[in-house]
C-alpha positions in Angstrom: 67.6 227.5 66.2 67.4 229.1 69.6 64.4 227.1 70.4 66.2 223.9 69.5 69.1 224.8 71.8 66.9 225.6 74.7 65.1 222.3 74.2 68.4 220.4 74.2 69.5 222.1 77.4 66.3 221.1 79.2 66.6 217.5 78.1 70.3 217.4 79.3 69.3 218.8 82.7 66.5 216.3 83.0 68.8 213.4 82.1 71.4 214.6 84.7 68.7 214.8 87.4 67.4 211.3 86.5 70.9 209.8 86.6 71.6 211.5 90.0 68.5 210.0 91.6 69.2 206.7 89.9 72.7 206.6 91.4 71.5 207.4 94.9 69.0 204.6 94.7 71.6 202.2 93.5 74.0 203.1 96.4 71.2 202.4 99.0 70.2 199.1 97.6 71.7 195.9 99.3 74.7 194.3 97.6 74.1 190.8 96.1 76.6 188.4 94.7 76.0 186.2 91.7 74.1 183.6 93.8 71.8 186.2 95.3 73.3 186.3 98.8 73.9 189.5 100.7 77.2 190.5 102.2 75.8 189.9 105.7 74.8 186.4 104.9 78.2 185.7 103.6 79.8 187.0 106.8 77.4 184.8 108.9 78.3 181.8 106.8 82.0 182.4 107.4 81.5 182.8 111.2 79.5 179.5 111.2 82.3 177.7 109.5 84.8 179.1 112.0 82.7 178.1 115.0 82.2 174.6 113.5 85.9 174.2 112.9 86.8 175.3 116.4 84.2 172.9 117.9 85.6 170.0 115.9 89.1 170.9 117.0 88.1 171.0 120.6 86.4 167.6 120.2 89.6 166.2 118.7 91.7 167.7 121.5 89.4 166.2 124.2 89.6 162.8 122.5 93.4 163.0 122.5 93.4 164.0 126.2 91.2 161.0 127.0 93.4 158.7 125.1 96.5 160.1 126.8 94.9 159.7 130.2 94.1 156.0 129.4 97.7 155.5 128.3 98.9 157.1 131.5 96.7 154.8 133.6 98.1 151.8 131.7 101.6 152.9 132.4 100.9 153.5 136.0 99.5 150.0 136.2 102.6 148.6 134.7 104.8 150.5 137.1 102.6 149.3 140.1 103.0 145.7 139.0 106.7 146.0 138.6 107.1 147.9 141.8 105.1 145.3 143.7 107.1 142.4 142.3 110.3 144.3 143.1 109.2 144.8 146.7 108.4 141.1 147.1 111.8 140.2 145.7 113.5 142.6 148.1 111.4 141.3 151.0 112.4 137.7 150.2 116.1 138.7 150.0 115.8 140.4 153.4 114.2 137.4 155.0 117.0 135.2 153.5 119.7 137.5 154.9 118.0 137.5 158.3 117.8 133.7 158.3 121.5 133.4 157.3 122.5 135.8 160.1 120.6 133.8 162.6 122.1 130.5 161.5 125.6 132.0 161.6 124.9 133.4 165.1 123.7 129.9 166.2 126.8 128.3 164.8 129.0 130.7 166.7 127.2 130.0 170.0 127.0 126.2 169.6 130.1 125.5 167.7 128.2 122.9 165.6 126.2 122.9 162.4 123.0 122.3 164.5 121.0 125.4 164.8 118.9 126.2 167.8 115.3 127.5 167.4 115.3 131.1 166.4 112.7 133.8 166.6 110.4 133.9 163.7 111.1 136.3 160.9 107.8 138.0 161.3 109.0 139.4 164.6 111.7 141.4 162.8 110.1 142.2 159.5 107.1 144.0 158.2 104.7 141.2 157.1 101.3 141.9 155.7 98.5 141.5 158.3 96.9 138.9 156.1 99.0 136.5 154.0 98.0 136.2 150.4 95.6 133.3 149.7 96.5 130.5 147.3 96.1 131.7 143.7 95.5 135.3 144.7 98.6 136.8 143.1 98.3 134.7 140.0 94.6 135.7 139.5 95.5 139.4 139.9 98.5 139.2 137.6 96.4 137.4 135.0 93.7 140.1 135.1 96.3 142.9 134.8 98.1 141.2 132.0 94.9 141.1 130.0 95.2 144.9 130.0 98.9 145.5 129.8 100.1 142.7 127.6 97.4 141.2 125.5 95.1 144.3 125.6 92.0 142.0 125.8 89.9 144.6 127.6 86.6 142.8 127.3 88.2 139.7 128.9 89.8 141.8 131.6 86.4 142.9 133.0 85.1 139.5 134.1 88.7 138.6 135.2 88.7 141.5 137.7 85.1 140.8 138.7 86.0 137.3 139.5 89.1 138.4 141.5 87.1 140.8 143.6 84.5 138.2 144.3 87.1 135.6 145.3 89.5 138.0 147.2 87.4 141.0 148.5 90.0 141.8 151.2 93.1 141.3 149.1 95.9 143.8 149.2 95.2 144.1 145.4 91.5 144.9 146.0 91.7 148.7 145.6 93.7 148.4 142.4 91.3 145.8 141.1 88.3 148.0 141.8 90.0 150.9 140.1 91.1 148.9 137.0 87.5 147.5 136.7 86.1 151.0 137.0 88.6 152.2 134.3 87.5 149.5 131.9 83.8 150.3 132.4 84.6 154.0 132.1 86.2 153.3 128.7 83.0 151.6 127.6 81.0 154.7 128.8 79.1 152.5 131.4 79.0 155.5 133.7 76.9 154.0 136.6 78.9 150.8 136.8 82.2 152.6 136.6 81.1 155.0 139.4 80.3 152.1 141.7 83.9 150.8 141.4 85.5 154.2 141.8 83.2 155.0 144.8 84.3 151.7 146.4 88.0 152.8 146.1 87.1 156.2 147.6 85.0 155.0 150.5 86.6 151.6 151.5 90.3 152.2 150.7 91.0 155.6 152.0 94.8 155.0 152.2 95.1 153.6 148.7 97.3 155.4 146.1 94.4 154.9 143.7 92.0 157.1 145.7 92.9 160.5 144.1 92.6 159.0 140.6 89.3 157.5 141.6 88.0 160.9 142.8 89.2 162.4 139.5 87.4 159.8 137.5 84.2 160.4 139.4 84.5 164.1 138.6 84.9 163.3 134.9 81.9 161.0 135.0 79.8 163.8 136.6 81.1 166.2 133.9 80.2 163.8 131.1 76.7 163.2 132.5 75.9 166.9 132.9 76.3 167.2 136.6 78.6 170.2 136.5 78.2 171.2 140.1 79.1 167.7 141.3 82.1 167.6 138.9 83.4 170.9 140.3 83.0 169.6 143.9 85.0 166.4 143.1 87.7 168.2 141.2 88.1 170.6 144.1 88.3 167.7 146.6 91.2 166.2 144.6 93.0 169.5 144.6 92.5 170.1 148.4 93.1 166.5 149.6 96.0 165.6 147.2 97.9 168.8 146.4 101.1 166.9 145.4 99.5 164.3 143.2 99.4 164.1 139.4 95.6 163.8 139.7 95.6 167.3 141.2 97.0 168.9 138.1 94.5 167.1 135.9 91.7 168.2 138.3 92.8 171.8 138.0 92.8 171.6 134.2 89.3 170.1 134.2 88.0 172.6 136.7 89.3 175.6 134.7 87.6 174.3 131.6 84.1 174.2 133.2 
């Protein structure tokens, strides 16, 4: 009886020790889920999904910004066309008023309906140094309307190319080069677009399109991997045109580099 009791106690102690070691070994072993993946692998997979989601979101945001910039350019073009037409209407009205004043003054002096020769209007008004050539305004408006009205962008490219070839010194030349550059930019023809924007920057230094052309050159440099050149151009926009809308866009681009 005593022998049996001692034997049972020994077996109990042995089983307890075995269970203790078995429990320790189980605690140290890696944790696997039903598919055989470790907890670390699961965490890595979650992080990869988060990074992928953020990357896709950034891409969507960048696409939205590019689309908004294109819409802004289109709106600016419409405003420029309307402003130009309004200025011409006001100028014609002013010329008409001046002509009426001269005729009234002539009638007062002569007392008849016959008017004496009067000074030319150009001596009292601001006329462009070079009068628009025949068909110049119509050709430009036709090219612009292909963008603003019918949105036939592929047809607008040769229309602006033809206008620039026919009227290289036109008052619409800087705008034409810029619009052509923008159309080529949208087709990701970076080199051709850069040529047009560089023309605006170098030839038409007083043009209102110059800050936007500099900005677009910076974006092209950024898109083609020339980050240092992009930073230089964005900084040039900021320093040379501190009050322009292009400056705010350049700051945003510069901060993201």
